[in-house]
PDB file of N, CA, C and O in Angstrom:
ATOM      1  N   MET A   1       5.080 -45.372  31.290  1.00  0.00           N
ATOM      2  CA  MET A   1       3.612 -45.390  30.827  1.00  0.00           C
ATOM      3  C   MET A   1       2.926 -44.357  30.142  1.00  0.00           C
ATOM      4  O   MET A   1       2.952 -43.191  30.537  1.00  0.00           O
ATOM      5  N   ALA A   2       2.305 -44.738  29.119  1.00  0.00           N
ATOM      6  CA  ALA A   2       1.664 -43.158  28.258  1.00  0.00           C
ATOM      7  C   ALA A   2       0.604 -42.632  28.756  1.00  0.00           C
ATOM      8  O   ALA A   2      -0.258 -43.242  29.390  1.00  0.00           O
ATOM      9  N   LYS A   3       0.613 -41.602  28.524  1.00  0.00           N
ATOM     10  CA  LYS A   3      -0.748 -40.420  29.424  1.00  0.00           C
ATOM     11  C   LYS A   3      -1.719 -40.206  27.923  1.00  0.00           C
ATOM     12  O   LYS A   3      -1.425 -40.117  26.731  1.00  0.00           O
ATOM     13  N   LYS A   4      -2.348 -40.194  28.305  1.00  0.00           N
ATOM     14  CA  LYS A   4      -3.463 -39.640  27.720  1.00  0.00           C
ATOM     15  C   LYS A   4      -3.886 -38.378  27.321  1.00  0.00           C
ATOM     16  O   LYS A   4      -4.047 -37.645  28.297  1.00  0.00           O
ATOM     17  N   ALA A   5      -4.184 -37.719  26.001  1.00  0.00           N
ATOM     18  CA  ALA A   5      -3.946 -36.423  25.501  1.00  0.00           C
ATOM     19  C   ALA A   5      -5.798 -36.227  26.023  1.00  0.00           C
ATOM     20  O   ALA A   5      -6.635 -36.989  25.539  1.00  0.00           O
ATOM     21  N   VAL A   6      -6.023 -35.608  26.589  1.00  0.00           N
ATOM     22  CA  VAL A   6      -7.282 -34.740  26.470  1.00  0.00           C
ATOM     23  C   VAL A   6      -7.400 -33.394  26.646  1.00  0.00           C
ATOM     24  O   VAL A   6      -7.092 -32.805  27.682  1.00  0.00           O
ATOM     25  N   ALA A   7      -7.843 -32.889  25.650  1.00  0.00           N
ATOM     26  CA  ALA A   7      -8.523 -31.237  25.570  1.00  0.00           C
ATOM     27  C   ALA A   7      -9.735 -31.233  25.469  1.00  0.00           C
ATOM     28  O   ALA A   7     -10.535 -31.840  24.757  1.00  0.00           O
ATOM     29  N   THR A   8      -9.876 -29.833  26.938  1.00  0.00           N
ATOM     30  CA  THR A   8     -10.978 -29.737  27.454  1.00  0.00           C
ATOM     31  C   THR A   8     -11.289 -28.231  26.824  1.00  0.00           C
ATOM     32  O   THR A   8     -10.471 -27.315  26.743  1.00  0.00           O
ATOM     33  N   PHE A   9     -12.435 -28.209  26.472  1.00  0.00           N
ATOM     34  CA  PHE A   9     -13.295 -26.833  26.588  1.00  0.00           C
ATOM     35  C   PHE A   9     -13.783 -26.549  27.576  1.00  0.00           C
ATOM     36  O   PHE A   9     -14.426 -27.450  28.113  1.00  0.00           O
ATOM     37  N   SER A  10     -13.724 -25.261  28.250  1.00  0.00           N
ATOM     38  CA  SER A  10     -14.605 -24.955  29.209  1.00  0.00           C
ATOM     39  C   SER A  10     -15.453 -23.809  28.969  1.00  0.00           C
ATOM     40  O   SER A  10     -14.833 -22.806  28.619  1.00  0.00           O
ATOM     41  N   ALA A  11     -17.005 -23.664  29.088  1.00  0.00           N
ATOM     42  CA  ALA A  11     -17.645 -22.302  28.694  1.00  0.00           C
ATOM     43  C   ALA A  11     -17.099 -21.425  29.770  1.00  0.00           C
ATOM     44  O   ALA A  11     -17.778 -21.549  30.788  1.00  0.00           O
ATOM     45  N   LYS A  12     -16.468 -20.886  29.858  1.00  0.00           N
ATOM     46  CA  LYS A  12     -16.576 -19.419  30.837  1.00  0.00           C
ATOM     47  C   LYS A  12     -17.376 -18.422  30.249  1.00  0.00           C
ATOM     48  O   LYS A  12     -18.240 -18.699  29.417  1.00  0.00           O
ATOM     49  N   SER A  13     -17.120 -17.194  30.660  1.00  0.00           N
ATOM     50  CA  SER A  13     -18.281 -15.811  29.855  1.00  0.00           C
ATOM     51  C   SER A  13     -17.985 -15.771  29.218  1.00  0.00           C
ATOM     52  O   SER A  13     -16.755 -15.748  29.190  1.00  0.00           O
ATOM     53  N   GLY A  14     -18.508 -15.732  28.330  1.00  0.00           N
ATOM     54  CA  GLY A  14     -18.638 -15.022  27.123  1.00  0.00           C
ATOM     55  C   GLY A  14     -17.448 -15.896  26.070  1.00  0.00           C
ATOM     56  O   GLY A  14     -16.957 -15.572  24.988  1.00  0.00           O
ATOM     57  N   ALA A  15     -17.266 -17.100  26.919  1.00  0.00           N
ATOM     58  CA  ALA A  15     -16.595 -18.195  25.143  1.00  0.00           C
ATOM     59  C   ALA A  15     -18.053 -19.108  24.772  1.00  0.00           C
ATOM     60  O   ALA A  15     -19.076 -19.621  25.224  1.00  0.00           O
ATOM     61  N   LYS A  16     -17.400 -18.897  23.827  1.00  0.00           N
ATOM     62  CA  LYS A  16     -18.500 -20.047  22.885  1.00  0.00           C
ATOM     63  C   LYS A  16     -17.997 -21.524  22.861  1.00  0.00           C
ATOM     64  O   LYS A  16     -16.865 -22.005  22.839  1.00  0.00           O
ATOM     65  N   SER A  17     -19.027 -21.972  22.870  1.00  0.00           N
ATOM     66  CA  SER A  17     -18.690 -23.826  22.762  1.00  0.00           C
ATOM     67  C   SER A  17     -18.546 -24.515  21.949  1.00  0.00           C
ATOM     68  O   SER A  17     -19.428 -24.530  21.091  1.00  0.00           O
ATOM     69  N   MET A  18     -17.568 -25.280  21.820  1.00  0.00           N
ATOM     70  CA  MET A  18     -17.019 -25.556  20.310  1.00  0.00           C
ATOM     71  C   MET A  18     -17.264 -26.932  20.274  1.00  0.00           C
ATOM     72  O   MET A  18     -17.101 -27.685  21.235  1.00  0.00           O
ATOM     73  N   VAL A  19     -17.833 -27.407  18.661  1.00  0.00           N
ATOM     74  CA  VAL A  19     -17.627 -29.496  18.525  1.00  0.00           C
ATOM     75  C   VAL A  19     -17.033 -29.254  17.432  1.00  0.00           C
ATOM     76  O   VAL A  19     -16.932 -28.256  16.718  1.00  0.00           O
ATOM     77  N   ARG A  20     -16.432 -30.898  17.368  1.00  0.00           N
ATOM     78  CA  ARG A  20     -15.733 -31.454  16.225  1.00  0.00           C
ATOM     79  C   ARG A  20     -16.517 -31.906  15.356  1.00  0.00           C
ATOM     80  O   ARG A  20     -17.446 -32.521  15.880  1.00  0.00           O
ATOM     81  N   CYS A  21     -16.540 -31.888  14.685  1.00  0.00           N
ATOM     82  CA  CYS A  21     -17.406 -31.788  13.045  1.00  0.00           C
ATOM     83  C   CYS A  21     -16.751 -32.933  12.537  1.00  0.00           C
ATOM     84  O   CYS A  21     -15.719 -33.241  13.133  1.00  0.00           O
ATOM     85  N   ILE A  22     -17.169 -33.792  11.379  1.00  0.00           N
ATOM     86  CA  ILE A  22     -16.719 -34.719  10.976  1.00  0.00           C
ATOM     87  C   ILE A  22     -17.834 -35.638   9.843  1.00  0.00           C
ATOM     88  O   ILE A  22     -18.650 -36.560   9.886  1.00  0.00           O
ATOM     89  N   ARG A  23     -17.277 -34.759   8.941  1.00  0.00           N
ATOM     90  CA  ARG A  23     -18.064 -35.473   7.500  1.00  0.00           C
ATOM     91  C   ARG A  23     -17.275 -36.260   6.661  1.00  0.00           C
ATOM     92  O   ARG A  23     -16.124 -36.169   6.233  1.00  0.00           O
ATOM     93  N   MET A  24     -18.099 -36.977   6.547  1.00  0.00           N
ATOM     94  CA  MET A  24     -17.858 -38.096   4.633  1.00  0.00           C
ATOM     95  C   MET A  24     -18.321 -37.629   3.591  1.00  0.00           C
ATOM     96  O   MET A  24     -19.391 -37.085   3.314  1.00  0.00           O
ATOM     97  N   GLU A  25     -17.204 -37.946   2.888  1.00  0.00           N
ATOM     98  CA  GLU A  25     -17.418 -37.235   1.334  1.00  0.00           C
ATOM     99  C   GLU A  25     -16.400 -38.466   0.272  1.00  0.00           C
ATOM    100  O   GLU A  25     -15.251 -38.881   0.422  1.00  0.00           O
ATOM    101  N   LYS A  26     -17.608 -38.798  -0.950  1.00  0.00           N
ATOM    102  CA  LYS A  26     -16.438 -39.199  -1.560  1.00  0.00           C
ATOM    103  C   LYS A  26     -15.736 -38.367  -2.613  1.00  0.00           C
ATOM    104  O   LYS A  26     -16.236 -37.443  -3.255  1.00  0.00           O
ATOM    105  N   SER A  27     -14.719 -38.753  -2.679  1.00  0.00           N
ATOM    106  CA  SER A  27     -14.118 -37.700  -3.342  1.00  0.00           C
ATOM    107  C   SER A  27     -13.773 -38.077  -5.039  1.00  0.00           C
ATOM    108  O   SER A  27     -13.394 -39.199  -5.378  1.00  0.00           O
ATOM    109  N   PRO A  28     -13.985 -36.898  -6.044  1.00  0.00           N
ATOM    110  CA  PRO A  28     -14.340 -36.856  -7.250  1.00  0.00           C
ATOM    111  C   PRO A  28     -12.754 -37.594  -8.261  1.00  0.00           C
ATOM    112  O   PRO A  28     -12.591 -38.126  -9.359  1.00  0.00           O
ATOM    113  N   LYS A  29     -11.903 -37.215  -7.120  1.00  0.00           N
ATOM    114  CA  LYS A  29     -11.096 -37.739  -7.849  1.00  0.00           C
ATOM    115  C   LYS A  29     -10.429 -38.843  -8.247  1.00  0.00           C
ATOM    116  O   LYS A  29      -9.758 -39.006  -9.266  1.00  0.00           O
ATOM    117  N   THR A  30     -10.755 -39.873  -7.027  1.00  0.00           N
ATOM    118  CA  THR A  30     -10.072 -41.370  -6.556  1.00  0.00           C
ATOM    119  C   THR A  30     -11.434 -41.472  -6.379  1.00  0.00           C
ATOM    120  O   THR A  30     -11.196 -42.671  -6.234  1.00  0.00           O
ATOM    121  N   GLY A  31     -12.399 -41.407  -6.274  1.00  0.00           N
ATOM    122  CA  GLY A  31     -13.444 -42.008  -5.819  1.00  0.00           C
ATOM    123  C   GLY A  31     -13.805 -42.766  -4.547  1.00  0.00           C
ATOM    124  O   GLY A  31     -14.844 -43.349  -4.237  1.00  0.00           O
ATOM    125  N   ALA A  32     -12.482 -42.568  -3.799  1.00  0.00           N
ATOM    126  CA  ALA A  32     -12.261 -42.807  -2.206  1.00  0.00           C
ATOM    127  C   ALA A  32     -13.030 -42.624  -1.166  1.00  0.00           C
ATOM    128  O   ALA A  32     -13.936 -42.091  -1.806  1.00  0.00           O
ATOM    129  N   TYR A  33     -13.509 -42.621   0.147  1.00  0.00           N
ATOM    130  CA  TYR A  33     -13.828 -41.807   0.756  1.00  0.00           C
ATOM    131  C   TYR A  33     -13.129 -41.202   1.342  1.00  0.00           C
ATOM    132  O   TYR A  33     -12.030 -41.735   1.497  1.00  0.00           O
ATOM    133  N   VAL A  34     -13.326 -39.761   2.007  1.00  0.00           N
ATOM    134  CA  VAL A  34     -12.171 -38.917   2.431  1.00  0.00           C
ATOM    135  C   VAL A  34     -12.695 -38.603   3.855  1.00  0.00           C
ATOM    136  O   VAL A  34     -13.865 -38.978   3.914  1.00  0.00           O
ATOM    137  N   PHE A  35     -12.268 -38.039   5.070  1.00  0.00           N
ATOM    138  CA  PHE A  35     -13.067 -37.346   6.001  1.00  0.00           C
ATOM    139  C   PHE A  35     -12.816 -35.818   6.152  1.00  0.00           C
ATOM    140  O   PHE A  35     -11.642 -35.455   6.077  1.00  0.00           O
ATOM    141  N   ASN A  36     -13.295 -35.351   6.254  1.00  0.00           N
ATOM    142  CA  ASN A  36     -13.229 -34.137   6.695  1.00  0.00           C
ATOM    143  C   ASN A  36     -13.780 -33.405   8.090  1.00  0.00           C
ATOM    144  O   ASN A  36     -14.952 -33.390   8.466  1.00  0.00           O
ATOM    145  N   GLU A  37     -12.672 -32.823   8.735  1.00  0.00           N
ATOM    146  CA  GLU A  37     -12.589 -32.452  10.475  1.00  0.00           C
ATOM    147  C   GLU A  37     -12.835 -30.937  10.055  1.00  0.00           C
ATOM    148  O   GLU A  37     -12.390 -30.327   9.082  1.00  0.00           O
ATOM    149  N   LEU A  38     -13.577 -30.562  10.957  1.00  0.00           N
ATOM    150  CA  LEU A  38     -13.637 -28.815  11.671  1.00  0.00           C
ATOM    151  C   LEU A  38     -14.279 -28.590  12.637  1.00  0.00           C
ATOM    152  O   LEU A  38     -15.361 -29.158  12.786  1.00  0.00           O
ATOM    153  N   LEU A  39     -13.802 -27.710  13.555  1.00  0.00           N
ATOM    154  CA  LEU A  39     -14.273 -27.436  14.522  1.00  0.00           C
ATOM    155  C   LEU A  39     -14.772 -25.975  15.126  1.00  0.00           C
ATOM    156  O   LEU A  39     -14.029 -25.022  15.358  1.00  0.00           O
ATOM    157  N   VAL A  40     -16.245 -26.025  15.330  1.00  0.00           N
ATOM    158  CA  VAL A  40     -16.913 -25.275  14.634  1.00  0.00           C
ATOM    159  C   VAL A  40     -17.814 -24.681  15.442  1.00  0.00           C
ATOM    160  O   VAL A  40     -18.372 -25.716  15.806  1.00  0.00           O
ATOM    161  N   GLU A  41     -18.455 -23.732  16.068  1.00  0.00           N
ATOM    162  CA  GLU A  41     -19.305 -23.471  17.167  1.00  0.00           C
ATOM    163  C   GLU A  41     -20.296 -23.965  17.432  1.00  0.00           C
ATOM    164  O   GLU A  41     -20.799 -24.164  16.326  1.00  0.00           O
ATOM    165  N   ALA A  42     -20.999 -24.339  18.197  1.00  0.00           N
ATOM    166  CA  ALA A  42     -22.251 -25.687  18.485  1.00  0.00           C
ATOM    167  C   ALA A  42     -23.033 -25.303  17.268  1.00  0.00           C
ATOM    168  O   ALA A  42     -23.226 -25.986  16.262  1.00  0.00           O
ATOM    169  N   ASN A  43     -23.509 -23.917  17.572  1.00  0.00           N
ATOM    170  CA  ASN A  43     -24.477 -22.911  16.928  1.00  0.00           C
ATOM    171  C   ASN A  43     -24.616 -23.343  14.935  1.00  0.00           C
ATOM    172  O   ASN A  43     -25.474 -23.499  14.065  1.00  0.00           O
ATOM    173  N   ASP A  44     -23.298 -23.361  15.098  1.00  0.00           N
ATOM    174  CA  ASP A  44     -23.115 -23.716  13.609  1.00  0.00           C
ATOM    175  C   ASP A  44     -22.989 -25.089  12.729  1.00  0.00           C
ATOM    176  O   ASP A  44     -23.036 -25.333  11.523  1.00  0.00           O
ATOM    177  N   ALA A  45     -22.818 -25.817  13.842  1.00  0.00           N
ATOM    178  CA  ALA A  45     -22.857 -27.576  13.499  1.00  0.00           C
ATOM    179  C   ALA A  45     -23.636 -27.798  12.307  1.00  0.00           C
ATOM    180  O   ALA A  45     -23.216 -28.396  11.316  1.00  0.00           O
ATOM    181  N   LYS A  46     -25.055 -27.179  12.466  1.00  0.00           N
ATOM    182  CA  LYS A  46     -25.794 -27.935  11.297  1.00  0.00           C
ATOM    183  C   LYS A  46     -25.416 -26.962   9.883  1.00  0.00           C
ATOM    184  O   LYS A  46     -25.728 -27.417   8.782  1.00  0.00           O
ATOM    185  N   ASN A  47     -24.981 -26.102   9.946  1.00  0.00           N
ATOM    186  CA  ASN A  47     -24.597 -24.978   8.421  1.00  0.00           C
ATOM    187  C   ASN A  47     -23.196 -26.065   7.604  1.00  0.00           C
ATOM    188  O   ASN A  47     -22.952 -26.119   6.399  1.00  0.00           O
ATOM    189  N   PHE A  48     -22.419 -26.882   8.820  1.00  0.00           N
ATOM    190  CA  PHE A  48     -21.544 -27.642   8.562  1.00  0.00           C
ATOM    191  C   PHE A  48     -21.658 -28.899   7.707  1.00  0.00           C
ATOM    192  O   PHE A  48     -20.917 -29.393   6.857  1.00  0.00           O
ATOM    193  N   PHE A  49     -23.144 -29.340   8.353  1.00  0.00           N
ATOM    194  CA  PHE A  49     -22.945 -30.754   7.314  1.00  0.00           C
ATOM    195  C   PHE A  49     -24.147 -30.530   6.712  1.00  0.00           C
ATOM    196  O   PHE A  49     -24.714 -31.611   6.552  1.00  0.00           O
ATOM    197  N   ASN A  50     -25.104 -29.166   6.107  1.00  0.00           N
ATOM    198  CA  ASN A  50     -25.651 -29.014   5.259  1.00  0.00           C
ATOM    199  C   ASN A  50     -24.538 -28.427   3.912  1.00  0.00           C
ATOM    200  O   ASN A  50     -24.903 -28.095   2.784  1.00  0.00           O
ATOM    201  N   LYS A  51     -23.660 -28.432   4.246  1.00  0.00           N
ATOM    202  CA  LYS A  51     -22.527 -27.937   3.001  1.00  0.00           C
ATOM    203  C   LYS A  51     -22.255 -28.949   2.454  1.00  0.00           C
ATOM    204  O   LYS A  51     -21.725 -29.891   3.043  1.00  0.00           O
ATOM    205  N   LYS A  52     -22.701 -28.959   0.676  1.00  0.00           N
ATOM    206  CA  LYS A  52     -22.031 -29.752   0.213  1.00  0.00           C
ATOM    207  C   LYS A  52     -20.921 -29.760  -1.207  1.00  0.00           C
ATOM    208  O   LYS A  52     -20.298 -30.781  -1.498  1.00  0.00           O
TER     209      LYS A  52
END
């Protein structure tokens, strides 16, 4: 049987909570859509999506 890989991020004392942000952008080279993924702190998620 295959096992499902699960990553957990526990918020311990002093640790920062992290979220995965995925943004879809249109490639200027090919015109196709590409997905940019980044693991950022929960407080910086809005900054990630506001960047162009």
